[in-house]
PyMOL CGO cylinders between C-alpha atoms (Angstrom):
from pymol import cmd
from pymol.cgo import CYLINDER

trace = [
    CYLINDER, 225.76, 125.92, 5.15, 229.41, 126.33, 6.04, 0.3, 1, 1, 1, 1, 1, 1,
    CYLINDER, 229.41, 126.33, 6.04, 231.71, 126.01, 3.01, 0.3, 1, 1, 1, 1, 1, 1,
    CYLINDER, 231.71, 126.01, 3.01, 234.35, 124.21, 5.00, 0.3, 1, 1, 1, 1, 1, 1,
    CYLINDER, 234.35, 124.21, 5.00, 231.85, 121.58, 6.13, 0.3, 1, 1, 1, 1, 1, 1,
    CYLINDER, 231.85, 121.58, 6.13, 230.69, 121.12, 2.51, 0.3, 1, 1, 1, 1, 1, 1,
    CYLINDER, 230.69, 121.12, 2.51, 234.26, 120.77, 1.26, 0.3, 1, 1, 1, 1, 1, 1,
    CYLINDER, 234.26, 120.77, 1.26, 234.97, 118.12, 3.89, 0.3, 1, 1, 1, 1, 1, 1,
    CYLINDER, 234.97, 118.12, 3.89, 231.83, 116.18, 2.89, 0.3, 1, 1, 1, 1, 1, 1,
    CYLINDER, 231.83, 116.18, 2.89, 232.74, 116.35, -0.82, 0.3, 1, 1, 1, 1, 1, 1,
    CYLINDER, 232.74, 116.35, -0.82, 236.35, 115.30, -0.24, 0.3, 1, 1, 1, 1, 1, 1,
    CYLINDER, 236.35, 115.30, -0.24, 235.23, 112.38, 1.88, 0.3, 1, 1, 1, 1, 1, 1,
    CYLINDER, 235.23, 112.38, 1.88, 232.70, 111.10, -0.63, 0.3, 1, 1, 1, 1, 1, 1,
    CYLINDER, 232.70, 111.10, -0.63, 234.15, 112.10, -4.00, 0.3, 1, 1, 1, 1, 1, 1,
    CYLINDER, 234.15, 112.10, -4.00, 235.00, 108.51, -4.98, 0.3, 1, 1, 1, 1, 1, 1,
    CYLINDER, 235.00, 108.51, -4.98, 231.29, 107.67, -4.90, 0.3, 1, 1, 1, 1, 1, 1,
    CYLINDER, 231.29, 107.67, -4.90, 230.25, 110.58, -7.16, 0.3, 1, 1, 1, 1, 1, 1,
    CYLINDER, 230.25, 110.58, -7.16, 230.87, 111.54, -10.79, 0.3, 1, 1, 1, 1, 1, 1,
    CYLINDER, 230.87, 111.54, -10.79, 233.72, 114.05, -10.99, 0.3, 1, 1, 1, 1, 1, 1,
    CYLINDER, 233.72, 114.05, -10.99, 231.98, 116.30, -13.52, 0.3, 1, 1, 1, 1, 1, 1,
    CYLINDER, 231.98, 116.30, -13.52, 228.99, 116.87, -11.20, 0.3, 1, 1, 1, 1, 1, 1,
    CYLINDER, 228.99, 116.87, -11.20, 230.77, 117.66, -7.96, 0.3, 1, 1, 1, 1, 1, 1,
    CYLINDER, 230.77, 117.66, -7.96, 230.54, 121.43, -8.65, 0.3, 1, 1, 1, 1, 1, 1,
    CYLINDER, 230.54, 121.43, -8.65, 226.74, 121.22, -8.86, 0.3, 1, 1, 1, 1, 1, 1,
    CYLINDER, 226.74, 121.22, -8.86, 226.59, 119.17, -5.67, 0.3, 1, 1, 1, 1, 1, 1,
    CYLINDER, 226.59, 119.17, -5.67, 228.78, 121.64, -3.77, 0.3, 1, 1, 1, 1, 1, 1,
    CYLINDER, 228.78, 121.64, -3.77, 226.53, 124.51, -4.81, 0.3, 1, 1, 1, 1, 1, 1,
    CYLINDER, 226.53, 124.51, -4.81, 223.40, 122.60, -3.76, 0.3, 1, 1, 1, 1, 1, 1,
    CYLINDER, 223.40, 122.60, -3.76, 224.98, 121.68, -0.41, 0.3, 1, 1, 1, 1, 1, 1,
    CYLINDER, 224.98, 121.68, -0.41, 225.97, 125.30, 0.30, 0.3, 1, 1, 1, 1, 1, 1,
    CYLINDER, 225.97, 125.30, 0.30, 222.36, 126.37, -0.32, 0.3, 1, 1, 1, 1, 1, 1,
    CYLINDER, 222.36, 126.37, -0.32, 220.94, 123.58, 1.88, 0.3, 1, 1, 1, 1, 1, 1,
    CYLINDER, 220.94, 123.58, 1.88, 220.04, 123.98, 5.53, 0.3, 1, 1, 1, 1, 1, 1,
    CYLINDER, 220.04, 123.98, 5.53, 221.36, 121.88, 8.41, 0.3, 1, 1, 1, 1, 1, 1,
    CYLINDER, 221.36, 121.88, 8.41, 218.59, 119.28, 8.34, 0.3, 1, 1, 1, 1, 1, 1,
    CYLINDER, 218.59, 119.28, 8.34, 219.04, 118.58, 4.62, 0.3, 1, 1, 1, 1, 1, 1,
    CYLINDER, 219.04, 118.58, 4.62, 222.80, 118.35, 5.12, 0.3, 1, 1, 1, 1, 1, 1,
    CYLINDER, 222.80, 118.35, 5.12, 222.28, 115.85, 7.91, 0.3, 1, 1, 1, 1, 1, 1,
    CYLINDER, 222.28, 115.85, 7.91, 220.07, 113.75, 5.60, 0.3, 1, 1, 1, 1, 1, 1,
    CYLINDER, 220.07, 113.75, 5.60, 222.67, 113.95, 2.82, 0.3, 1, 1, 1, 1, 1, 1,
    CYLINDER, 222.67, 113.95, 2.82, 225.36, 112.84, 5.28, 0.3, 1, 1, 1, 1, 1, 1,
    CYLINDER, 225.36, 112.84, 5.28, 223.37, 109.78, 6.26, 0.3, 1, 1, 1, 1, 1, 1,
    CYLINDER, 223.37, 109.78, 6.26, 222.96, 108.43, 2.71, 0.3, 1, 1, 1, 1, 1, 1,
    CYLINDER, 222.96, 108.43, 2.71, 224.55, 105.03, 2.20, 0.3, 1, 1, 1, 1, 1, 1,
    CYLINDER, 224.55, 105.03, 2.20, 226.46, 105.18, -1.07, 0.3, 1, 1, 1, 1, 1, 1,
    CYLINDER, 226.46, 105.18, -1.07, 226.98, 102.22, -3.40, 0.3, 1, 1, 1, 1, 1, 1,
    CYLINDER, 226.98, 102.22, -3.40, 230.67, 101.38, -3.72, 0.3, 1, 1, 1, 1, 1, 1,
    CYLINDER, 230.67, 101.38, -3.72, 231.63, 101.51, -7.46, 0.3, 1, 1, 1, 1, 1, 1,
    CYLINDER, 231.63, 101.51, -7.46, 234.68, 99.30, -6.97, 0.3, 1, 1, 1, 1, 1, 1,
    CYLINDER, 234.68, 99.30, -6.97, 232.71, 96.56, -5.26, 0.3, 1, 1, 1, 1, 1, 1,
    CYLINDER, 232.71, 96.56, -5.26, 230.07, 96.61, -7.98, 0.3, 1, 1, 1, 1, 1, 1,
    CYLINDER, 230.07, 96.61, -7.98, 232.80, 96.38, -10.63, 0.3, 1, 1, 1, 1, 1, 1,
    CYLINDER, 232.80, 96.38, -10.63, 234.30, 93.32, -8.88, 0.3, 1, 1, 1, 1, 1, 1,
    CYLINDER, 234.30, 93.32, -8.88, 230.89, 91.68, -8.70, 0.3, 1, 1, 1, 1, 1, 1,
    CYLINDER, 230.89, 91.68, -8.70, 230.41, 92.46, -12.38, 0.3, 1, 1, 1, 1, 1, 1,
    CYLINDER, 230.41, 92.46, -12.38, 233.75, 90.87, -13.26, 0.3, 1, 1, 1, 1, 1, 1,
    CYLINDER, 233.75, 90.87, -13.26, 233.12, 87.63, -11.38, 0.3, 1, 1, 1, 1, 1, 1,
    CYLINDER, 233.12, 87.63, -11.38, 229.32, 87.30, -11.39, 0.3, 1, 1, 1, 1, 1, 1,
    CYLINDER, 229.32, 87.30, -11.39, 228.37, 89.46, -14.37, 0.3, 1, 1, 1, 1, 1, 1,
    CYLINDER, 228.37, 89.46, -14.37, 226.60, 86.76, -16.44, 0.3, 1, 1, 1, 1, 1, 1,
    CYLINDER, 226.60, 86.76, -16.44, 224.27, 86.12, -13.48, 0.3, 1, 1, 1, 1, 1, 1,
    CYLINDER, 224.27, 86.12, -13.48, 223.17, 89.75, -13.41, 0.3, 1, 1, 1, 1, 1, 1,
    CYLINDER, 223.17, 89.75, -13.41, 224.01, 90.29, -9.77, 0.3, 1, 1, 1, 1, 1, 1,
    CYLINDER, 224.01, 90.29, -9.77, 225.68, 93.62, -10.56, 0.3, 1, 1, 1, 1, 1, 1,
    CYLINDER, 225.68, 93.62, -10.56, 222.43, 94.91, -12.02, 0.3, 1, 1, 1, 1, 1, 1,
    CYLINDER, 222.43, 94.91, -12.02, 220.46, 93.71, -9.01, 0.3, 1, 1, 1, 1, 1, 1,
    CYLINDER, 220.46, 93.71, -9.01, 222.87, 95.61, -6.75, 0.3, 1, 1, 1, 1, 1, 1,
    CYLINDER, 222.87, 95.61, -6.75, 222.25, 98.78, -8.77, 0.3, 1, 1, 1, 1, 1, 1,
    CYLINDER, 222.25, 98.78, -8.77, 218.50, 98.34, -8.46, 0.3, 1, 1, 1, 1, 1, 1,
    CYLINDER, 218.50, 98.34, -8.46, 218.03, 97.55, -12.15, 0.3, 1, 1, 1, 1, 1, 1,
    CYLINDER, 218.03, 97.55, -12.15, 215.95, 94.40, -11.59, 0.3, 1, 1, 1, 1, 1, 1,
    CYLINDER, 215.95, 94.40, -11.59, 214.67, 94.03, -15.19, 0.3, 1, 1, 1, 1, 1, 1,
    CYLINDER, 214.67, 94.03, -15.19, 218.14, 93.99, -16.71, 0.3, 1, 1, 1, 1, 1, 1,
    CYLINDER, 218.14, 93.99, -16.71, 219.34, 91.71, -13.92, 0.3, 1, 1, 1, 1, 1, 1,
    CYLINDER, 219.34, 91.71, -13.92, 216.66, 89.16, -14.79, 0.3, 1, 1, 1, 1, 1, 1,
    CYLINDER, 216.66, 89.16, -14.79, 217.50, 89.47, -18.49, 0.3, 1, 1, 1, 1, 1, 1,
    CYLINDER, 217.50, 89.47, -18.49, 221.19, 88.83, -17.80, 0.3, 1, 1, 1, 1, 1, 1,
    CYLINDER, 221.19, 88.83, -17.80, 220.36, 85.95, -15.50, 0.3, 1, 1, 1, 1, 1, 1,
    CYLINDER, 220.36, 85.95, -15.50, 218.14, 84.19, -18.01, 0.3, 1, 1, 1, 1, 1, 1,
    CYLINDER, 218.14, 84.19, -18.01, 220.40, 84.75, -21.03, 0.3, 1, 1, 1, 1, 1, 1,
    CYLINDER, 220.40, 84.75, -21.03, 223.84, 84.43, -19.43, 0.3, 1, 1, 1, 1, 1, 1,
    CYLINDER, 223.84, 84.43, -19.43, 224.54, 88.10, -19.91, 0.3, 1, 1, 1, 1, 1, 1,
    CYLINDER, 224.54, 88.10, -19.91, 222.96, 88.09, -23.39, 0.3, 1, 1, 1, 1, 1, 1,
    CYLINDER, 222.96, 88.09, -23.39, 225.56, 85.60, -24.52, 0.3, 1, 1, 1, 1, 1, 1,
    CYLINDER, 225.56, 85.60, -24.52, 228.33, 87.55, -22.76, 0.3, 1, 1, 1, 1, 1, 1,
    CYLINDER, 228.33, 87.55, -22.76, 227.96, 90.79, -24.73, 0.3, 1, 1, 1, 1, 1, 1,
    CYLINDER, 227.96, 90.79, -24.73, 226.14, 92.75, -22.05, 0.3, 1, 1, 1, 1, 1, 1,
    CYLINDER, 226.14, 92.75, -22.05, 228.51, 91.39, -19.43, 0.3, 1, 1, 1, 1, 1, 1,
    CYLINDER, 228.51, 91.39, -19.43, 231.52, 92.82, -21.28, 0.3, 1, 1, 1, 1, 1, 1,
    CYLINDER, 231.52, 92.82, -21.28, 229.75, 96.15, -21.80, 0.3, 1, 1, 1, 1, 1, 1,
    CYLINDER, 229.75, 96.15, -21.80, 228.93, 96.31, -18.10, 0.3, 1, 1, 1, 1, 1, 1,
    CYLINDER, 228.93, 96.31, -18.10, 232.57, 95.84, -17.17, 0.3, 1, 1, 1, 1, 1, 1,
    CYLINDER, 232.57, 95.84, -17.17, 233.23, 99.27, -18.66, 0.3, 1, 1, 1, 1, 1, 1,
    CYLINDER, 233.23, 99.27, -18.66, 230.04, 101.07, -17.59, 0.3, 1, 1, 1, 1, 1, 1,
    CYLINDER, 230.04, 101.07, -17.59, 228.97, 99.72, -14.21, 0.3, 1, 1, 1, 1, 1, 1,
    CYLINDER, 228.97, 99.72, -14.21, 231.21, 102.01, -12.12, 0.3, 1, 1, 1, 1, 1, 1,
    CYLINDER, 231.21, 102.01, -12.12, 229.89, 105.09, -13.85, 0.3, 1, 1, 1, 1, 1, 1,
    CYLINDER, 229.89, 105.09, -13.85, 226.32, 103.87, -13.36, 0.3, 1, 1, 1, 1, 1, 1,
    CYLINDER, 226.32, 103.87, -13.36, 226.94, 103.38, -9.64, 0.3, 1, 1, 1, 1, 1, 1,
    CYLINDER, 226.94, 103.38, -9.64, 228.31, 106.90, -9.32, 0.3, 1, 1, 1, 1, 1, 1,
    CYLINDER, 228.31, 106.90, -9.32, 225.32, 108.32, -11.21, 0.3, 1, 1, 1, 1, 1, 1,
    CYLINDER, 225.32, 108.32, -11.21, 222.91, 106.47, -8.91, 0.3, 1, 1, 1, 1, 1, 1,
    CYLINDER, 222.91, 106.47, -8.91, 224.73, 107.86, -5.86, 0.3, 1, 1, 1, 1, 1, 1,
    CYLINDER, 224.73, 107.86, -5.86, 224.55, 111.39, -7.30, 0.3, 1, 1, 1, 1, 1, 1,
    CYLINDER, 224.55, 111.39, -7.30, 220.86, 111.07, -8.12, 0.3, 1, 1, 1, 1, 1, 1,
    CYLINDER, 220.86, 111.07, -8.12, 220.12, 109.78, -4.58, 0.3, 1, 1, 1, 1, 1, 1,
    CYLINDER, 220.12, 109.78, -4.58, 221.87, 112.70, -2.93, 0.3, 1, 1, 1, 1, 1, 1,
    CYLINDER, 221.87, 112.70, -2.93, 220.27, 115.25, -5.23, 0.3, 1, 1, 1, 1, 1, 1,
    CYLINDER, 220.27, 115.25, -5.23, 216.80, 113.84, -4.51, 0.3, 1, 1, 1, 1, 1, 1,
    CYLINDER, 216.80, 113.84, -4.51, 217.54, 114.24, -0.80, 0.3, 1, 1, 1, 1, 1, 1,
    CYLINDER, 217.54, 114.24, -0.80, 218.56, 117.85, -1.20, 0.3, 1, 1, 1, 1, 1, 1,
]
cmd.load_cgo(trace, "trace")
């Protein structure tokens, strides 16, 4: 794969991915062929900022966890009002990182 094409992809999508793992992603993309790169380009990333905003306003309802695909924790937060607010506050600080990790794992499974 062309290094310039990989750099453009990484620069365009770096806000969706964890900064410490971009080096590994670049290496994997350089080793990938055109069809895998096309699949990686078509992945729909979860927006960490949007999930953080949902967590701030609708956190006790567990909607942020449902958006991340964590249905079990979403149901727990829904039934317990965010485990009396404790899990809601914890999620305010961790939900963006979780969204970036999910995006990274999705692209690595594709490659």
